[in-house]
MARLUMGU-996964 format. One record per residue (C-alpha): y negated, z negated, x; residue number from 1; residue in three letters. Coordinates in Angstrom, 1 decimal, padded with zeros to 4 digits, always signed. Each point is the difference from the previous one (the first is absolute). Layout:
N
+--------+--------+--------+-----+------+
|  north |     up |   east | seq | type |
+--------+--------+--------+-----+------+
|      Y |      Z |      X | NUM |  ala |
...
+--------+--------+--------+-----+------+
end
This chain:
287
+--------+--------+--------+-----+------+
|  north |     up |   east | seq | type |
+--------+--------+--------+-----+------+
| +000.0 | +000.0 | +000.2 |   1 |  unk |
| -003.6 | +000.5 | +000.9 |   2 |  unk |
| -003.5 | -000.6 | -001.0 |   3 |  unk |
| -002.6 | +002.9 | +000.3 |   4 |  unk |
| -003.7 | -000.7 | +001.2 |   5 |  unk |
| -002.5 | +002.8 | -000.8 |   6 |  unk |
| -003.6 | +000.2 | +001.0 |   7 |  unk |
| -002.2 | +001.3 | -002.9 |   8 |  unk |
| -003.9 | +000.1 | -000.4 |   9 |  unk |
| -002.8 | +002.1 | -001.0 |  10 |  unk |
| -003.0 | -000.3 | +002.6 |  11 |  unk |
| -002.9 | -001.3 | -001.6 |  12 |  unk |
| +001.2 | +000.2 | -003.6 |  13 |  unk |
| -001.3 | -002.4 | -002.8 |  14 |  unk |
| +001.7 | -000.5 | -003.3 |  15 |  unk |
| -002.5 | +002.9 | -001.2 |  16 |  unk |
| +000.7 | +002.5 | +002.7 |  17 |  unk |
| +003.6 | -000.5 | +000.4 |  18 |  unk |
| +002.1 | +003.3 | -000.3 |  19 |  unk |
| +003.0 | -000.7 | -002.1 |  20 |  unk |
| +001.3 | +003.5 | +000.8 |  21 |  unk |
| +000.4 | -001.0 | +003.4 |  22 |  unk |
| +001.6 | -003.3 | -000.9 |  23 |  unk |
| +002.3 | +001.8 | -002.4 |  24 |  unk |
| +001.5 | +001.9 | +002.9 |  25 |  unk |
| +000.9 | -003.1 | +002.1 |  26 |  unk |
| +001.2 | -001.6 | -003.2 |  27 |  unk |
| +002.6 | +003.1 | -000.5 |  28 |  unk |
| +001.1 | -000.7 | +003.5 |  29 |  unk |
| +000.4 | -003.6 | -000.6 |  30 |  unk |
| +002.1 | +000.6 | -003.0 |  31 |  unk |
| +002.4 | +002.1 | +002.3 |  32 |  unk |
| +000.4 | -002.8 | +002.2 |  33 |  unk |
| +000.6 | -002.6 | -002.8 |  34 |  unk |
| +002.7 | +002.2 | -001.3 |  35 |  unk |
| +002.1 | -001.0 | +002.9 |  36 |  unk |
| +002.6 | -002.8 | -000.7 |  37 |  unk |
| -000.6 | -000.9 | +004.0 |  38 |  unk |
| -003.7 | -000.8 | -000.5 |  39 |  unk |
| -000.5 | -003.9 | -000.8 |  40 |  unk |
| -003.8 | +000.3 | -000.2 |  41 |  unk |
| -002.9 | +002.1 | +000.6 |  42 |  unk |
| -003.1 | -001.5 | +001.5 |  43 |  unk |
| -003.2 | +002.0 | -000.2 |  44 |  unk |
| -002.7 | -001.1 | +002.7 |  45 |  unk |
| -003.6 | +000.9 | -001.1 |  46 |  unk |
| -003.2 | -000.3 | +002.2 |  47 |  unk |
| -002.7 | -002.7 | -000.9 |  48 |  unk |
| -001.5 | -000.7 | +003.2 |  49 |  unk |
| -003.6 | -001.2 | -000.4 |  50 |  unk |
| -002.4 | +002.8 | +001.7 |  51 |  unk |
| +002.8 | +002.4 | +000.6 |  52 |  unk |
| -001.0 | +003.5 | -000.9 |  53 |  unk |
| +003.6 | +000.8 | -000.8 |  54 |  unk |
| +000.3 | -002.9 | -002.5 |  55 |  unk |
| -000.1 | -000.2 | -003.7 |  56 |  unk |
| -002.7 | -001.9 | -001.9 |  57 |  unk |
| +001.6 | -003.0 | -001.7 |  58 |  unk |
| -001.3 | -000.9 | -003.5 |  59 |  unk |
| -001.5 | -003.5 | -001.2 |  60 |  unk |
| +003.6 | -001.4 | +000.0 |  61 |  unk |
| +000.7 | +001.3 | +003.6 |  62 |  unk |
| +002.5 | +002.7 | -000.8 |  63 |  unk |
| -000.3 | +003.4 | +001.5 |  64 |  unk |
| +000.7 | +003.3 | -002.3 |  65 |  unk |
| +003.2 | +000.6 | +001.7 |  66 |  unk |
| +001.2 | -003.5 | -000.8 |  67 |  unk |
| -000.8 | +000.3 | -003.8 |  68 |  unk |
| +001.5 | +003.6 | +000.1 |  69 |  unk |
| +003.2 | -001.0 | +001.4 |  70 |  unk |
| +000.2 | -003.2 | -002.3 |  71 |  unk |
| -000.5 | +002.0 | -003.0 |  72 |  unk |
| +002.2 | +002.9 | +000.8 |  73 |  unk |
| +002.9 | -002.1 | +001.2 |  74 |  unk |
| -000.2 | -002.9 | -002.6 |  75 |  unk |
| +003.4 | +000.4 | -001.1 |  76 |  unk |
| +001.5 | -000.4 | +003.4 |  77 |  unk |
| -001.0 | -003.4 | +000.3 |  78 |  unk |
| +000.2 | -001.6 | +003.3 |  79 |  unk |
| +002.0 | +003.1 | +001.3 |  80 |  unk |
| -003.4 | +001.7 | +000.7 |  81 |  unk |
| -002.9 | -002.2 | +001.6 |  82 |  unk |
| -003.4 | +000.8 | +001.2 |  83 |  unk |
| -001.8 | -001.9 | +002.9 |  84 |  unk |
| -003.4 | +000.3 | +001.3 |  85 |  unk |
| -000.6 | +000.2 | +003.8 |  86 |  unk |
| -003.2 | -001.4 | +001.1 |  87 |  unk |
| +000.6 | +000.9 | +003.8 |  88 |  unk |
| +000.7 | +003.7 | -000.3 |  89 |  unk |
| -002.0 | +001.2 | +003.1 |  90 |  unk |
| -001.7 | +003.2 | +000.9 |  91 |  unk |
| +003.3 | +002.2 | -000.3 |  92 |  unk |
| +001.1 | +001.3 | -003.5 |  93 |  unk |
| +003.6 | -000.4 | +001.2 |  94 |  unk |
| -000.6 | -003.6 | +000.4 |  95 |  unk |
| +002.6 | -002.0 | +002.0 |  96 |  unk |
| -001.2 | -003.2 | -001.3 |  97 |  unk |
| +000.6 | +001.1 | -003.7 |  98 |  unk |
| +003.7 | +000.7 | +000.8 |  99 |  unk |
| +000.4 | -003.4 | +001.6 | 100 |  unk |
| -001.6 | -001.6 | -003.0 | 101 |  unk |
| +002.3 | +001.9 | -002.0 | 102 |  unk |
| +003.3 | -000.9 | +002.0 | 103 |  unk |
| -001.1 | -003.6 | +000.1 | 104 |  unk |
| -000.2 | +000.1 | -003.8 | 105 |  unk |
| +003.4 | +001.6 | -000.4 | 106 |  unk |
| +001.6 | -002.8 | +002.3 | 107 |  unk |
| -002.1 | -002.8 | -001.8 | 108 |  unk |
| +001.7 | +001.5 | -003.3 | 109 |  unk |
| +003.4 | -000.2 | +001.3 | 110 |  unk |
| +000.7 | +003.2 | +001.8 | 111 |  unk |
| +002.7 | -000.7 | +002.8 | 112 |  unk |
| +001.5 | +003.4 | +000.6 | 113 |  unk |
| -002.3 | +003.1 | +000.6 | 114 |  unk |
| -003.7 | +000.8 | -000.8 | 115 |  unk |
| -001.1 | +003.6 | -000.2 | 116 |  unk |
| -003.7 | +000.7 | +000.8 | 117 |  unk |
| -000.6 | +003.3 | -001.8 | 118 |  unk |
| -002.9 | +002.5 | -001.0 | 119 |  unk |
| +000.3 | +001.7 | -003.3 | 120 |  unk |
| -000.9 | +003.3 | +001.4 | 121 |  unk |
| +003.8 | +000.0 | +001.4 | 122 |  unk |
| +002.3 | +001.0 | -002.7 | 123 |  unk |
| +002.9 | -002.3 | +000.5 | 124 |  unk |
| +002.8 | -000.2 | -002.5 | 125 |  unk |
| +002.4 | -002.7 | -001.0 | 126 |  unk |
| +002.8 | +001.8 | +001.6 | 127 |  unk |
| -001.9 | +000.4 | +003.3 | 128 |  unk |
| -000.6 | -003.9 | -000.1 | 129 |  unk |
| +003.5 | -000.6 | -000.4 | 130 |  unk |
| +000.9 | +002.5 | +002.7 | 131 |  unk |
| -002.5 | -002.0 | +002.5 | 132 |  unk |
| +001.2 | -003.2 | -000.8 | 133 |  unk |
| +003.7 | +000.8 | +000.3 | 134 |  unk |
| -000.7 | +001.6 | +003.3 | 135 |  unk |
| -001.8 | -003.2 | +001.0 | 136 |  unk |
| +003.0 | -002.1 | -000.7 | 137 |  unk |
| +002.5 | +002.3 | +001.4 | 138 |  unk |
| -001.8 | +000.2 | +003.4 | 139 |  unk |
| -001.5 | -003.6 | +000.1 | 140 |  unk |
| -003.4 | +001.4 | +000.3 | 141 |  unk |
| -003.4 | -001.7 | +000.1 | 142 |  unk |
| -001.9 | +002.8 | -001.3 | 143 |  unk |
| +000.6 | +003.3 | -001.9 | 144 |  unk |
| -002.5 | +002.7 | -000.6 | 145 |  unk |
| +000.1 | +003.2 | -002.2 | 146 |  unk |
| -000.4 | +003.4 | +001.6 | 147 |  unk |
| -002.9 | +001.9 | -001.5 | 148 |  unk |
| -000.4 | +003.6 | -000.2 | 149 |  unk |
| -001.0 | +001.6 | +003.2 | 150 |  unk |
| +001.2 | -003.3 | +001.8 | 151 |  unk |
| +000.8 | +002.1 | +003.0 | 152 |  unk |
| -003.6 | +001.1 | +000.6 | 153 |  unk |
| -001.5 | -002.9 | +001.4 | 154 |  unk |
| +001.0 | -003.3 | +001.9 | 155 |  unk |
| -001.1 | -002.4 | -002.4 | 156 |  unk |
| +002.1 | +001.5 | -002.7 | 157 |  unk |
| +003.1 | -000.5 | +002.1 | 158 |  unk |
| -000.5 | -003.7 | -000.4 | 159 |  unk |
| +000.2 | -002.3 | -003.1 | 160 |  unk |
| -003.3 | -000.3 | -001.5 | 161 |  unk |
| -001.4 | -002.3 | -002.9 | 162 |  unk |
| -000.5 | +003.1 | -002.2 | 163 |  unk |
| +003.5 | -000.8 | -000.8 | 164 |  unk |
| +002.3 | -002.6 | +002.1 | 165 |  unk |
| +002.5 | -002.8 | -000.8 | 166 |  unk |
| -000.1 | -003.1 | +002.2 | 167 |  unk |
| +002.4 | -002.8 | +000.2 | 168 |  unk |
| -001.9 | -003.0 | -000.9 | 169 |  unk |
| +001.2 | -002.2 | +003.1 | 170 |  unk |
| -001.4 | +002.9 | +002.2 | 171 |  unk |
| -003.4 | -000.2 | -001.5 | 172 |  unk |
| -000.3 | -003.7 | +000.1 | 173 |  unk |
| +001.4 | -000.3 | +003.6 | 174 |  unk |
| -002.6 | +002.7 | +001.1 | 175 |  unk |
| -003.0 | -001.5 | -001.9 | 176 |  unk |
| -000.5 | +003.1 | -002.5 | 177 |  unk |
| -002.7 | +002.5 | +000.6 | 178 |  unk |
| -003.1 | -000.6 | +002.1 | 179 |  unk |
| -003.7 | +000.0 | -000.9 | 180 |  unk |
| -000.5 | +001.5 | +003.4 | 181 |  unk |
| +000.9 | +003.2 | -001.7 | 182 |  unk |
| -002.9 | -000.2 | -002.7 | 183 |  unk |
| -002.7 | +001.1 | +002.2 | 184 |  unk |
| -002.1 | -003.1 | -000.4 | 185 |  unk |
| -000.6 | -000.4 | +003.9 | 186 |  unk |
| -001.6 | +003.5 | +000.1 | 187 |  unk |
| +002.0 | +001.4 | +002.5 | 188 |  unk |
| +000.1 | +003.9 | +000.1 | 189 |  unk |
| +002.0 | +003.0 | +001.3 | 190 |  unk |
| -001.2 | +003.6 | +000.8 | 191 |  unk |
| +002.0 | +002.6 | -002.0 | 192 |  unk |
| -000.4 | +003.6 | +000.3 | 193 |  unk |
| -001.5 | +001.4 | -003.2 | 194 |  unk |
| -001.2 | -003.3 | -001.2 | 195 |  unk |
| -002.0 | -001.5 | +002.9 | 196 |  unk |
| -000.2 | -003.7 | +000.3 | 197 |  unk |
| +002.2 | -001.7 | -002.8 | 198 |  unk |
| +001.0 | -003.5 | -000.5 | 199 |  unk |
| +003.2 | -001.5 | +001.7 | 200 |  unk |
| +001.7 | -001.0 | -003.2 | 201 |  unk |
| +003.2 | +000.5 | -002.0 | 202 |  unk |
| +003.5 | +000.5 | +001.3 | 203 |  unk |
| +000.7 | -003.6 | -000.7 | 204 |  unk |
| +003.8 | +000.8 | -000.6 | 205 |  unk |
| +000.1 | +001.3 | +003.7 | 206 |  unk |
| -001.9 | -003.1 | +001.2 | 207 |  unk |
| +002.5 | -001.9 | -001.7 | 208 |  unk |
| +003.0 | +002.0 | +001.6 | 209 |  unk |
| -001.5 | -000.6 | +003.4 | 210 |  unk |
| -000.6 | -003.9 | -000.6 | 211 |  unk |
| +003.6 | -000.1 | -001.1 | 212 |  unk |
| +001.3 | +001.8 | +002.8 | 213 |  unk |
| -001.8 | -002.5 | +002.4 | 214 |  unk |
| +001.1 | -002.8 | -001.9 | 215 |  unk |
| +003.7 | +001.0 | -000.6 | 216 |  unk |
| +000.4 | +002.3 | +003.0 | 217 |  unk |
| +001.6 | +002.6 | -002.6 | 218 |  unk |
| -000.7 | +001.0 | -003.5 | 219 |  unk |
| +003.0 | +001.4 | -002.2 | 220 |  unk |
| -001.9 | +002.8 | -002.3 | 221 |  unk |
| +000.7 | +003.1 | -001.9 | 222 |  unk |
| -001.0 | +002.7 | -002.1 | 223 |  unk |
| +001.7 | +001.5 | -003.1 | 224 |  unk |
| -000.6 | +003.2 | -002.1 | 225 |  unk |
| +000.0 | +002.5 | +003.1 | 226 |  unk |
| +001.9 | +002.5 | -001.9 | 227 |  unk |
| -002.4 | -000.3 | -003.0 | 228 |  unk |
| -003.6 | -001.3 | +001.2 | 229 |  unk |
| -002.1 | -001.7 | -002.6 | 230 |  unk |
| -003.0 | +001.6 | -001.4 | 231 |  unk |
| -003.4 | -001.4 | +001.2 | 232 |  unk |
| -002.7 | +000.6 | -002.5 | 233 |  unk |
| -003.3 | -000.3 | +002.1 | 234 |  unk |
| -001.7 | +003.1 | -001.8 | 235 |  unk |
| -003.2 | -002.0 | -000.3 | 236 |  unk |
| -003.1 | +001.6 | -001.6 | 237 |  unk |
| -001.4 | +002.5 | +002.7 | 238 |  unk |
| -003.0 | -001.3 | +001.7 | 239 |  unk |
| +000.3 | -003.4 | -001.5 | 240 |  unk |
| -000.3 | -003.2 | +002.4 | 241 |  unk |
| +003.7 | -000.8 | -000.7 | 242 |  unk |
| +001.0 | +003.5 | +001.1 | 243 |  unk |
| -002.1 | -000.4 | +003.2 | 244 |  unk |
| +001.7 | -003.5 | +000.5 | 245 |  unk |
| +003.2 | +001.3 | -000.1 | 246 |  unk |
| -000.7 | +003.1 | +002.5 | 247 |  unk |
| -001.3 | -002.5 | +002.3 | 248 |  unk |
| +002.8 | -002.5 | -000.3 | 249 |  unk |
| +002.6 | +002.6 | +000.6 | 250 |  unk |
| -002.0 | +001.4 | +003.0 | 251 |  unk |
| -000.5 | -003.4 | +001.7 | 252 |  unk |
| +003.6 | -001.6 | -000.7 | 253 |  unk |
| +001.6 | +001.4 | +003.1 | 254 |  unk |
| -003.0 | -001.1 | +002.3 | 255 |  unk |
| +000.1 | -003.5 | -001.5 | 256 |  unk |
| +003.8 | -000.3 | +000.7 | 257 |  unk |
| -000.7 | +000.5 | +003.6 | 258 |  unk |
| -002.8 | -002.4 | -000.1 | 259 |  unk |
| +002.2 | -002.7 | -001.5 | 260 |  unk |
| +002.7 | +000.6 | +002.6 | 261 |  unk |
| -002.8 | -000.9 | +002.7 | 262 |  unk |
| -001.1 | -003.0 | -002.0 | 263 |  unk |
| +003.2 | -001.4 | -000.6 | 264 |  unk |
| +002.1 | +001.1 | +003.0 | 265 |  unk |
| -002.9 | +000.7 | +002.6 | 266 |  unk |
| +001.3 | +003.6 | +000.2 | 267 |  unk |
| -002.8 | +002.0 | +000.9 | 268 |  unk |
| +001.7 | +003.0 | +001.4 | 269 |  unk |
| +002.4 | +002.6 | -001.3 | 270 |  unk |
| +002.9 | -000.9 | +001.8 | 271 |  unk |
| -000.1 | -003.6 | -001.2 | 272 |  unk |
| -001.0 | +000.9 | -003.3 | 273 |  unk |
| +003.4 | +002.5 | -000.1 | 274 |  unk |
| +002.1 | -002.8 | +001.1 | 275 |  unk |
| -001.1 | -002.1 | -003.1 | 276 |  unk |
| +000.5 | +002.9 | -002.1 | 277 |  unk |
| +003.6 | +000.5 | +001.4 | 278 |  unk |
| +000.8 | -003.6 | -000.9 | 279 |  unk |
| -001.5 | +000.4 | -003.5 | 280 |  unk |
| +002.2 | +003.3 | -000.7 | 281 |  unk |
| +003.1 | -001.3 | +001.7 | 282 |  unk |
| +000.4 | -002.5 | -003.0 | 283 |  unk |
| -000.7 | +003.0 | -002.6 | 284 |  unk |
| +002.6 | +000.5 | -002.6 | 285 |  unk |
| -000.1 | +003.0 | -002.4 | 286 |  unk |
| +002.2 | +000.4 | -003.2 | 287 |  unk |
+--------+--------+--------+-----+------+
end
C-alpha cells in the first residue's frame, strides 16, 4: 500500500480568480489515482507562504482556494483525500519542502510502507502503481521511479524524479526527506545556455539520492514502464509564465545535478562526478 503526495497551487489566485477548469484537470488525474486499491490516501499540498509570489491568497478563515476546491470535490472520500497548506514553499515552484510536508503528514496519518510524490501532469494508472510496488517488493528497492516518454533523451530522465516516484518510508526517514536547499532560497545561480543565469534549484529527488548514497554507501533503486513510458502532459499555454518556468527547469536540471555532486561529495571535476554516477547506476534495476 502507498500514500500519494501531490503539490497543487495556482500562483496568486484568490477565491475570485481561481481557475476551476485548471483544477478540474488535476481533479480528474486525482480520481484515476484514487481508483487504485493500492492507494491508502492522497495528500494534496498547496502553497500559502506569506509574501511568496507563487502562493495562493487565503480567505478570512485562512483557507486557500485549492484547499476549498479539494475539500468540496472530494468530500465523499472522507479522510482518504487530505489537503494541507505549506507556509515554507520557497522560491521554486516544485518545492522540496512541500513534498517533505506531505510525506511527514502521510507518516503522521499512519503510512508505514511507501509514499509516492507525484505530479498530476504525469499520467500514472492503478496498474502501473501496482507494477511499481510489486517491483519494489520483489527487488527490495529503496525507491522506484516511472519511465516517462522520451526518457532516454536526458540524464535527469534516467533517474527517478518526484514527478512520480515511490519511496520506502524507512528510506525517507533515514535520509531526512527532501532538502530546503533545493528551493532556491539562498539565491544561488547557474549559467545555462539559452537561459542565462537561472536559480540553482529543483532536483530535490537527485539531492536525496546523493545524500542517501553518502549515508548508506549504496541505494537500491529502479525504474518501471520502460516498455511503455508514461505520458507527461506539460503542454502549458505558450508564452505563459508556467510554460517558461517549465522550459527553464528542464534546461537547468542537468547542471543542477552536477552542482549537487560538488556540494554533497566535493566532486568538482568530470572524473569524480563520473565515479559517483557509476555508483548510482550500478545499483539501478529495470523491469
